N, C-alpha and C positions, 0 to 999 in steps of 0.2 A: 792102582791108580791113586788111591788115597795116600799111600805111603810116599808117593812122589810129591804130592802137595805138601805133606808134613816135612819132608826132607828139604824141599825148596824153601819153605818158611824158616826152618831151623838154620839152614845155611845162608839164607838170604839176609837175615837180620844182621849178623856180624859183618857180612860183606858190605851192606849198606852203611853201617856205622864206621867201618874202616874207610870207605869212600868219602863219607862226610868229614871224617877226621883229616884225611889227606887234603881235601878241598879247603878246609879251614886253615890248615898249616900252610898251604900254598898262598892263600890270601894274606896270611901273616907275614910271609917273606916279602910280599909286595909292599908292605908298609901299613896295612890296615890294622885296626886295633885288635887287642887280645881279648875282647869282651866275650866273644862267642866261645872260645876255648875255656875261658874261666867259667862261663855259664854251664858248659857241659860238665866240667869238673865239679862245680857246685852242686849239680843235681846228683852226681855220683856220691859226693860226700854226704848229701842230705839222706840218701837212701842207705848207704852202706856204713857210714861213719857219722852218726848224728852228733856225737860230741864235738867232732872237728868242725862240722857245719855250724854248730851253735857258737863255738869259739870264734869262728870267722865273722859271724854276725855281730858278736859283741865287740870284736876288734874294729869292725867297720863303723859301728855306732860311736865308739870312743874316738875314732879318728875324725869323725864328722862333727863332734861336739866342739863348740867354740871355746876358746881359752877363757878362763874366768877373768872378770874385770879386776884391775888392781884395787886394792883397798885404799880408801881415801886417807891422806895423811892427817893426823890429828892437828887441830888448830892450836896455836899458842895463844892463850888468853893472858892478857896482862892484868896484874892485880889492880884493884881499884885504888886510886890515889887519894 
């Protein structure tokens, strides 16, 4: 009986993830945003590829940074007369 519970848990998790992935993909085809899929992939990157996750975080920060203000033009001063 215990082996059936373990087998159901082991096989149930991938089936649950596949169903969630299918549902999110179906929502995406209807025109809703891609944020949920990106969030799921971000979690996988954070766990299995931390360098990639860190690179994405840096890229996101750089994209959100405002452009530097232009430097002021130097004034022309006229020599005293």
